[in-house]
N, C-alpha and C positions, 0 to 999 in steps of 0.2 A: 142564258146564264151569264154570259160575258157582260151584257148590259147591266144586270143587277149588281155585279161585282164592281164595275166602273162607277155606277151611281153611288154605291156604298162608300167607295174610296173618295169620291168627289164630296159627298156629304161630310165625311170625317175631316177632309182638308179645309173645307169652308168653316166648319165649327171651330177647329183649332185656330185658324187664322183670325176669325172674329173674336175669339176669346183673347188671343194675344194682343190684337190691336185695341181691344176694349181696356185691357189691363194697362197697356202703354199709355193710352189716352187719360185714364183715371189718375195715374201717378204723376203725369205732367201738368194736368189742369185742375185737379180736385183741390179746392181751397182748404179743405180739412187736412190735407197731407202736406201743404206747402208750409215751410218754416219761415219765420221772420228772419230776415237777413241780419238784423242788428243783434240778434240773440244767438246766432250760430257761433260755436266755438267758445262760448262762455260757460264757466263752471260756477255753480253756487256752492260756496264753502261756508260752513257754520262754525262759529267760535264757541268755546265753552262759556258757560254762564259765569259772569263776574259779579261779585258782591262788593260794592263801594260804600264805605262808611260815610255817613253825613256827620261831620264834626263841626261844632261851633261852641265857643266859650269853653273849650276843653272837655266837652261832653259829646257823647254819641247820641244823635237824635233818631237814628234809624239806619237802614241800609237801602241802597238802590241796587236792585237785582236786574241785570241786563244781559241779553244775549243778542248777538248780531249775526247777520248773514251778509257776505260780500261776494261780488261777482269779480271773476278774474279770467283773463284769457287762458284757455286750457293749454295752448302751446307754450305760452310764456311760463305758466305754472310748472310745467314739466321741466323747463330749463333752469328753474331757480334752485340754488343750493340750499336756501333756507326758505321754508314755507312762510307766507305772510301772516298766518294766523296769530302768532305771538305779537307781531307788530300792531295788528288791528286791535287786539285785546289791550295792549299797553297804551296805545293812543286813546282808546275809548276810556280806559280807567283814568288816565291823567286828566282828560277833559272833564269827565263827570266829577272827579274828586275836586278839581279846581273850581268848578261852578256850583257844586252842591252846598247849600246851607239850609237852615231850618225853614226858610221860605221856599224851598225847592218844590213844595207841593203846588205852588202857583205857576208851574211850568206852562209856557204857552206852546201852541202847536208849532209855531215858527221855530222855536228853540230846538225841536227834534230834527228838523231839516238842517238847521245850522250845525247841529251836533254831528250828524252823519256826513255832511259835506266836509266839515273840518277834519273828521277822522280820515276820510278818504284822501284829502289833500296832504295831511301830515304823513300818512303811510307812504304815499307816492313820493313825497319829498325825501323820506328816509331811504327809499330804494333808488332815488334819482331817475325814475321812469314811471310811466303810467301803467302800473300793475293792476291796482284795484280800480275797477270801472265804476262800481256803485256799492254803497253800504246801506243795508236795510236793517230795520229793527225787528227782531223776531220776538223778543220779550223785554219789557221795560216796566218794572214795578217798584214801588216804594214800600219797604217792609219795616214795621216797628215791632221788634220782639216784645212779648208780653211783659218781661221784666223791665224793659225800657218804658213801656206804657205806665207801669206803676210808679217808676221813678219820676217820670215827667209829671204825672198827676200830683205826686207828693211834693215835688219842687215847686210846682205852680201854686199849690195850696200854701206852702211855706212862704213864698214870695207875696202872696195876697195877704197873709196874716201879718207879715212884717211891714207892709205899707199901710 
């Protein structure tokens, strides 16, 4: 009877030990559980959607609708008295507004990278430190309201008839 009891306790100890060391091994060496070191401590913050009017010759040609996501160090974000969201939105609006014209539809791929890099640089300059690590584009569209479409077609027809 004592041999059966000792054997049962031994089997339980071996099973618990094997389960413990297997779990320990999996958490340390499993590539699916390992985190990328450069992404640790970063928070992804989303900005509200902005609508930037495209003005030229005193007329509105449409609106650029954009939304951005930026990465910021979570420890640094907790220490800030003012969240950087408003600054990212402000700089993005200023840049898009200054560059947008009626030929904006011919935007090149490189322009978007330059836009996000410049927004990041300007926001970091305003804070005088590297707060924003990266700026990503979540949404970027050009919208022409239906009443503007009618006016654009009408103005184009009038200009063609005049010439």
